[in-house]
GULUMFI-737039 format. One line per 5 residues: for each residue x, y, z of C-alpha. Coordinates in steps of 0.05 Angstrom, whole numbers, plus 5000, padded with zeros to 4 digits. Layout:
<rokols>
X:Y:Z  ... .
</rokols>
This chain:
<rokols>
5141:6283:8147  5127:6264:8220  5056:6245:8200  5084:6197:8148  5131:6164:8198 .
5076:6160:8250  5029:6129:8199  5082:6078:8179  5093:6059:8252  5018:6052:8265 .
5008:6008:8204  5070:5966:8220  5045:5957:8292  4976:5937:8268  5007:5886:8220 .
5049:5856:8276  4988:5850:8321  4950:5817:8264  5007:5768:8252  5006:5751:8326 .
4932:5737:8324  4939:5693:8263  4996:5655:8297  4953:5642:8358  4901:5609:8314 .
4948:5572:8267  5004:5545:8310  4996:5473:8333  5017:5471:8406  5016:5514:8469 .
5088:5536:8468  5085:5560:8396  5021:5597:8410  5051:5628:8472  5110:5652:8430 .
5063:5682:8379  5021:5715:8433  5080:5751:8466  5135:5771:8418  5101:5800:8356 .
5043:5827:8398  5091:5865:8443  5130:5892:8384  5065:5912:8350  5041:5949:8412 .
5108:5985:8419  5105:6007:8346  5034:6032:8355  5054:6070:8417  5114:6101:8381 .
5069:6123:8325  5021:6153:8374  5077:6188:8410  5102:6220:8345  5032:6241:8327 .
5009:6269:8394  5074:6304:8416  5045:6324:8484  5085:6310:8547  5027:6282:8588 .
5006:6237:8530  5076:6212:8519  5084:6198:8594  5022:6154:8592  5048:6119:8529 .
5115:6105:8563  5079:6076:8624  5038:6031:8579  5100:6007:8543  5137:5993:8609 .
5077:5955:8637  5073:5913:8574  5148:5898:8575  5145:5878:8648  5083:5834:8646 .
5087:5798:8579  5150:5756:8595  5124:5738:8664  5056:5716:8638  5087:5677:8581 .
5133:5641:8629  5075:5623:8675  5033:5597:8617  5091:5556:8590  5107:5527:8658 .
5034:5509:8671  5028:5477:8602  5091:5437:8614  5070:5413:8683  5000:5393:8661 .
5027:5354:8601  5000:5400:8547  5070:5417:8520  5100:5366:8473  5165:5342:8504 .
5193:5318:8438  5191:5388:8409  5235:5416:8465  5309:5426:8453  5327:5423:8526 .
5285:5391:8580  5312:5394:8651  5257:5351:8681  5252:5275:8684  5191:5241:8654 .
5159:5238:8723  5162:5314:8731  5220:5317:8780  5282:5360:8771  5337:5322:8734 .
5400:5329:8776  5443:5278:8739  5437:5306:8668  5422:5237:8642  5349:5248:8628 .
5325:5193:8674  5350:5198:8745  5298:5224:8794  5319:5284:8835  5285:5332:8882 .
5217:5359:8864  5212:5433:8848 .
</rokols>
């Protein structure tokens, strides 16, 4: 029974990673691609690691799998944030697709919440 659950987790993780790869190719802008590269890819990796943990059942192997999962959970949000911020600052992100934009059109921090008053540069 454990082999069936492990196999299901491995296949589900592989499907999530495949969906993430397809999203990177198909989505139109940087922010959508960034979303596709981080969320389903991380979930896919965690499912694969869970399936491997069920299948291997050795303490040293599970320790390595937990370290891999922690490293992925710590680095994926930071790298996605940095890519999104760089894309926004270089003008590659479409401003009209954003729900909230806290910067003025000249790239300075909007301190007045009116969308147009220049503030201090961050």
